[in-house]
C-alpha positions in Angstrom: 10.7 19.7 9.3 14.1 20.1 7.3 16.0 20.7 10.5 14.4 17.6 12.2 15.4 15.4 9.3 19.0 16.9 9.3 19.0 16.1 13.0 17.9 12.6 12.3 20.4 11.9 9.5 23.2 13.4 11.9 22.6 11.2 14.9 25.3 8.8 15.6 23.0 5.6 14.9 22.3 7.0 11.5 26.1 7.8 10.8 27.1 4.3 12.1 24.7 2.6 9.7 25.9 4.7 6.9 29.5 3.9 7.7 29.0 0.3 8.3 27.3 -2.3 5.7 27.3 -5.1 8.4 25.6 -2.9 11.0 23.1 -1.9 8.3 22.7 -5.5 7.3 21.9 -6.8 10.8 19.4 -4.0 11.5 17.5 -4.5 8.1 17.7 -8.4 9.0 16.2 -7.4 12.3 13.5 -5.3 10.7 12.6 -8.4 8.4 12.6 -10.6 11.5 9.9 -8.1 13.2 7.9 -8.1 9.9 8.0 -12.1 9.9 6.9 -12.4 13.5 4.3 -9.6 12.9 2.6 -11.4 9.8 3.4 -14.9 11.1 1.3 -14.3 14.0 -1.3 -12.0 12.7 -2.1 -13.7 9.7 -3.2 -17.3 11.2 -5.2 -15.2 14.0 -6.8 -13.1 11.2 -7.8 -16.2 9.5 -9.3 -17.8 12.3 -11.2 -14.8 13.0 -12.5 -14.7 9.6 -14.0 -18.2 10.2 -11.2 -20.7 9.1 -9.9 -23.4 11.3 -12.8 -23.3 13.8 -11.3 -26.4 15.6 -8.7 -24.1 17.0 -9.9 -22.4 20.2 -9.9 -18.7 20.0 -9.1 -18.2 23.7 -6.0 -20.0 23.4 -4.8 -18.7 20.0 -5.8 -14.9 20.6 -3.5 -14.2 23.7 -0.4 -15.8 22.2 -0.8 -14.6 18.6 -1.5 -10.9 19.6 1.4 -10.9 22.0 3.7 -12.3 19.2 2.3 -9.8 16.8 2.8 -7.1 19.1 6.4 -8.0 19.6 7.0 -8.2 16.0 5.3 -4.8 15.3 7.5 -3.2 18.1 10.7 -4.8 16.6 9.9 -3.6 13.1 8.8 0.0 14.2 11.9 0.4 16.1 14.1 -1.0 13.3 12.3 1.0 10.6 12.4 4.2 12.3 16.4 3.7 12.7 16.7 2.7 9.0 14.5 5.7 8.2 17.3 8.0 9.9 19.9 6.7 7.2 18.1 8.6 4.4 15.1 10.5 5.9 15.0 13.4 3.2 15.0 10.7 0.3 12.3 8.3 2.3 9.9 11.1 3.0 10.2 12.1 -0.7 9.4 8.5 -1.8 5.8 7.7 -2.7 6.1 4.1 -1.8 7.2 5.0 1.7 4.4 7.2 2.2 1.8 5.0 0.9 3.5 2.5 3.4 2.9 5.0 6.2 -0.6 5.4 5.5 -1.2 1.7 5.1 0.7 1.2 8.7 -1.6 3.7 10.3 -4.6 2.1 8.7 -3.4 -1.5 9.9 -2.6 -0.4 13.4 -6.0 1.5 13.6 -7.9 -1.6 12.5 -6.1 -3.5 15.2 -7.3 -0.9 17.7 -10.8 -1.1 16.5 -10.7 -4.8 16.4 -9.4 -5.2 20.0 -11.9 -2.3 21.3 -14.9 -4.4 19.8 -17.4 -6.2 21.9 -17.5 -8.6 19.3 -14.0 -9.8 20.0 -14.8 -10.2 23.8 -18.1 -11.9 22.9 -16.3 -14.5 20.3 -13.9 -15.2 23.2 -16.8 -16.0 25.5 -19.2 -18.1 23.4 -17.3 -18.6 19.8 -19.5 -16.5 17.8 -18.0 -14.6 14.9 -19.9 -11.3 13.8 -19.7 -10.1 10.4 -17.9 -7.1 11.6 -15.3 -9.1 13.4 -14.7 -11.2 10.1 -14.4 -8.0 8.0 -12.0 -6.4 10.2 -10.0 -9.9 10.4 -10.0 -9.8 6.6 -9.0 -6.1 6.4 -6.1 -6.8 8.8 -4.4 -9.5 6.5 -5.0 -7.3 3.4 -3.7 -4.2 5.1 -0.8 -6.1 6.6 0.2 -7.7 3.3 0.2 -4.5 1.5 2.2 -2.7 4.2 4.8 -5.4 3.3 4.2 -5.0 0.0 4.7 -1.1 -0.1 8.1 -1.7 2.1 9.5 -3.7 -0.8 8.3 -1.1 -3.3 10.2 1.4 -1.4 13.4 0.2 -2.9 12.2 0.4 -6.7 11.4 4.0 -6.5 
């Protein structure tokens, strides 16, 4: 594991970020943009799935919000991995970073569960919102907010 972390820290992208405050600033801003896009898309969708804003048609909101959230997640993960390479040993030793990774896995797993659920397809068809669908939507909002908070916590440990 140490060899892998050393290799990550030595790759040209990590060296460039460590040597350029401007590059690090822009990559960090892109990471925050990804988080904003993810949360900005997923929270309204989750709240709708939880039962709010029933006047917003789910078949209209779901495809757009899901794609926007996926784009935000992709950007956040890609930039987060790159940011990780700047100090991989320190990040892996950081309890907040470990907590964030665990929450991230739970949040992504919850998304997979929600999208695989027959209840979601049924909701798109007839507008019914099962208890399980609502609970997964509420869990999604809580998990993504917790991922965000854990990410901010990293810098304080």
